C-alpha positions in Angstrom: 0.0 0.0 0.0 1.2 3.5 -0.8 2.1 5.9 1.9 -0.8 8.2 2.7 -0.4 11.8 4.0 -2.0 12.6 7.4 -5.0 14.3 5.7 -6.0 11.1 4.0 -5.5 9.1 7.2 -7.9 11.5 8.9 -10.3 11.0 6.0 -10.2 7.3 6.2 -11.1 7.5 9.9 -14.0 9.9 9.3 -15.3 9.1 5.8 -18.9 10.2 6.3 -18.2 13.8 7.1 -15.7 14.8 4.5 -15.8 15.9 0.9 -12.7 16.5 -1.1 -11.8 18.7 -4.0 -9.1 17.2 -6.1 -7.3 18.7 -9.1 -7.9 16.1 -11.8 -6.0 15.3 -14.9 -7.5 17.1 -17.9 -8.6 14.2 -20.1 -9.1 11.2 -17.9 -9.7 10.2 -14.3 -6.2 9.9 -13.1 -5.1 12.2 -10.3 -2.3 12.7 -7.8 -2.8 12.3 -4.1 -0.9 15.5 -3.5 -3.5 17.6 -5.2 -6.3 17.5 -2.6 -7.9 19.8 -0.2 -10.5 18.9 2.5 -14.0 20.3 2.0 -16.6 20.1 4.7 -20.1 18.9 3.8 -23.0 21.1 2.8 -26.0 20.8 4.9 -29.2 19.5 3.3 -32.0 21.8 2.5 -34.5 20.3 0.1 -36.3 23.7 -0.3 -33.3 25.5 -1.7 -31.7 24.2 -4.9 -28.6 26.2 -4.3 -27.9 24.4 -1.0 -26.8 21.1 -2.6 -23.5 19.3 -3.1 -22.1 15.9 -3.4 -23.2 15.0 0.2 -26.9 15.8 -0.4 -28.2 12.2 -0.1 -31.7 13.3 -1.2 -30.4 13.8 -4.7 -28.5 10.5 -5.0 -31.1 8.8 -7.2 -31.2 11.6 -9.7 -27.4 11.8 -9.8 -27.1 8.1 -10.7 -29.2 8.8 -13.8 -27.0 11.5 -15.3 -26.7 10.9 -19.0 -23.3 10.2 -20.5 -23.7 11.4 -24.1 -21.9 14.4 -25.2 -24.9 16.4 -26.4 -27.4 15.1 -23.8 -29.9 17.4 -22.1 -28.7 17.6 -18.5 -31.4 19.9 -17.3 -34.3 21.8 -18.8 -32.1 24.8 -19.7 -28.7 23.0 -20.1 -27.3 21.5 -23.2 -23.7 20.4 -23.0 -21.5 20.7 -26.2 -19.1 17.9 -27.1 -16.0 19.9 -26.3 -13.7 17.1 -27.5 -15.1 17.5 -31.1 -13.5 21.0 -31.4 -10.1 20.9 -33.0 -9.7 24.6 -33.2 -8.5 25.7 -29.7 -9.9 29.2 -29.8 -13.3 27.9 -30.9 -13.3 25.3 -28.1 -12.5 28.0 -25.6 -15.2 30.3 -26.9 -17.9 27.6 -26.8 -16.7 26.6 -23.3 -17.1 30.1 -22.0 -20.4 30.6 -23.7 -21.7 27.4 -22.0 -20.4 28.0 -18.5 -21.1 31.8 -18.2 -24.9 31.6 -18.0 -24.6 28.9 -15.3 -22.2 31.1 -13.3 -24.4 34.1 -13.7 -27.4 32.1 -12.4 -25.5 30.8 -9.4 -24.2 34.3 -8.5 -27.7 35.7 -9.0 -29.0 33.4 -6.2 -26.1 34.5 -3.9 -27.0 38.1 -4.7 -30.6 37.6 -3.6 -29.4 36.0 -0.4 -27.0 38.9 0.2 -29.8 41.5 -0.5 -32.0 39.8 2.1 -29.2 39.8 4.7 -28.4 43.5 4.1 -32.1 44.4 4.6 -32.2 42.4 7.8 -29.0 44.0 9.0 -30.3 47.5 8.4 -33.4 46.6 10.3 -31.4 45.3 13.3 -29.1 48.3 13.2 -32.1 50.6 13.4 -33.3 48.9 16.6 -36.4 47.3 14.9 -37.6 43.8 15.9 -37.5 41.1 13.3 -40.7 39.2 12.6 -41.1 35.5 13.1 -40.7 34.9 9.3 -37.6 37.1 9.2 -36.0 35.2 12.1 -36.7 31.9 10.3 -35.2 33.1 7.1 -32.1 34.4 8.9 -31.6 31.1 10.6 -31.9 29.4 7.2 -29.2 31.6 5.8 -26.9 31.0 8.8 -27.3 27.2 8.3 -27.0 27.3 4.5 -23.7 29.2 4.7 -22.4 27.1 7.6 -22.1 29.9 10.1 -23.0 29.2 13.8 -26.3 30.8 14.7 -25.9 32.9 17.9 -28.5 32.7 20.7 -29.3 36.3 20.0 -28.6 37.6 16.5 -27.5 41.2 16.1 -26.3 43.3 13.2 -22.7 42.5 13.8 -23.4 38.7 13.4 -25.2 39.4 10.1 -22.4 41.5 8.8 -19.9 38.7 9.6 -22.1 36.3 7.7 -22.1 38.7 4.7 -18.4 37.9 4.2 -19.6 34.5 3.2 -22.6 35.5 1.2 -21.0 37.1 -1.8 -20.5 36.3 -5.5 -17.5 34.4 -6.9 -16.1 36.4 -9.9 -16.9 34.8 -13.3 -13.3 35.1 -14.3 -12.2 32.9 -11.4 -14.9 30.3 -11.9 -14.2 30.1 -15.7 -10.5 29.6 -15.1 -10.9 26.9 -12.5 -13.6 25.0 -14.3 -11.5 25.0 -17.5 -8.4 23.9 -15.6 -10.0 21.2 -13.5 -12.1 19.7 -16.3 -9.7 19.9 -19.2 -12.0 22.4 -21.0 -15.0 20.1 -20.4 -13.4 17.0 -21.8 -12.5 15.0 -18.7 -14.4 11.9 -17.8 -15.7 13.5 -14.6 -17.1 16.5 -16.5 -18.8 14.3 -19.1 -20.2 11.5 -16.9 -20.7 13.4 -13.6 -21.2 17.1 -14.5 -18.3 17.6 -12.1 -16.2 20.5 -13.4 -14.4 21.2 -10.2 -12.9 17.8 -9.1 -15.1 17.2 -6.0 -14.8 13.8 -4.2 -17.5 12.2 -2.0 -17.6 9.2 0.3 -21.2 8.0 0.8 -22.0 4.9 -1.3 -23.5 5.8 -4.6 -22.8 9.5 -4.3 -20.8 9.5 -7.6 -18.8 7.4 -10.0 -15.9 5.2 -9.0 -12.5 6.3 -10.4 -10.9 3.7 -12.6 -7.6 4.2 -10.8 -7.8 4.6 -7.0 -5.2 4.3 -4.3 -5.5 1.1 -2.3 -7.3 1.7 0.9 -9.4 4.6 -0.3 -13.2 4.4 -1.0 -14.0 7.8 -2.4 -16.1 8.4 -5.5 -16.2 11.3 -7.9 -19.2 13.4 -6.9 -22.0 13.3 -9.5 -24.3 16.2 -10.1 -27.7 16.1 -11.8 -26.6 19.1 -13.8 -23.5 21.3 -14.4 -25.5 24.1 -12.8 -25.7 22.1 -9.6 -22.0 21.5 -9.6 -21.3 25.2 -10.1 -23.5 26.1 -7.1 -21.8 23.4 -4.9 -18.4 24.8 -5.9 -19.4 28.4 -5.0 -20.8 27.3 -1.6 -17.5 25.6 -0.7 -15.6 28.7 -1.7 -17.9 30.8 0.4 -17.9 28.7 3.5 -14.8 26.5 3.9 -12.1 27.6 6.3 -9.4 26.9 3.7 -10.7 29.8 1.6 -11.1 32.4 4.5 -8.2 34.4 3.0 -10.0 34.5 -0.3 -13.1 35.9 1.3 -11.0 38.6 3.1 -9.5 39.6 -0.2 -12.9 39.7 -1.8 -14.3 42.0 0.9 -11.4 44.4 0.2 -11.8 44.2 -3.6 -15.5 44.8 -3.3 -14.8 48.2 -1.7 -12.4 49.0 -4.5 -14.8 47.8 -7.3 -11.9 46.0 -8.9 -12.7 44.5 -12.3 -9.6 42.3 -11.9 -11.1 40.8 -8.7 -10.6 37.2 -10.0 -6.9 37.7 -10.3 -6.7 38.9 -6.8 -9.0 36.2 -5.3 -6.8 33.5 -6.9 -4.3 34.3 -4.2 -6.8 32.7 -1.8 -6.7 29.4 -3.6 -3.3 28.3 -2.2 -5.1 25.4 -0.4 -7.3 24.3 -3.3 -4.4 22.2 -4.5 -1.3 21.0 -2.7 0.6 22.6 -5.6 0.0 25.7 -3.6 1.3 28.9 -5.3 2.0 27.0 -8.5 -1.7 26.3 -8.8 -2.5 29.9 -8.0 -0.1 31.1 -10.8 -1.7 28.6 -13.2 -5.2 30.1 -12.5 -4.0 33.6 -12.8 -2.2 32.9 -16.0 -5.4 31.4 -17.5 -7.4 34.5 -16.5 -4.7 36.8 -18.0 -4.2 34.8 -21.2 -7.9 34.5 -22.0 -8.8 38.0 -20.7 -11.4 36.5 -18.5 -11.7 39.7 -16.4 -14.1 41.1 -19.1 -16.7 38.5 -17.8 -16.7 39.8 -14.2 -19.6 42.0 -13.5 -19.4 44.9 -11.0 -20.0 43.7 -7.5 -23.1 46.0 -7.1 -24.9 44.4 -10.1 
């Protein structure tokens, strides 16, 4: 058996509570053990589609039925191109961005709605007004959804702290990472599992089994019912996991500056996304720079 790093030994001892993100090889399902980062599970909320990820057991049945054909309809509004059919690199890139961008916009729109609700509730608390029962319930939902401990008595300061988690992820960053992790949509995981971000899961039947897996591991590659669902799960991990706290701090600073190049700056907070560390960060920044992806990032007040 191969030597396992301490993070994987911990995972083996606690398989039910861990989700991993792994930087996968572009065109197949091979990967390196060194390229992993621990992700904590998303809490289930069947009433909110944006609160789903690879650990949402209620969606396991639908995930198992994901179609495998290159131009299959994966949701009512999603139609995935066969990216491997494009021999012109620039055309492949253009089609990839055109496919992913509406999904990113939709996921960010949901986050913006949550953020607007929180701001309104924060202003009400700051003014000394009492929240209604419905407002208290919605506030508790948002604390749970974004994995933030709900205080016994919520005040405006608590809500403002939560706001650091409830914010958009720049399109430039999402486009770069999805292209990098999925090999421009051609990897096995992207095609068979709608997984463009290399997320692992550990509950039986939660995904697809890698053809090459280190002895002693039992993980699967998380399967999503649509690419949209995978994008939302990725954003929720970015917005909540401790590993990306620095990214969220940078984002709060860049929001104040209204920086169109926010994606380039936020990439500095991805040093734990892969054990390649700063090399991975530089790869993502280079992809943003080379493809001029900053033009897809909307102002933070939109």
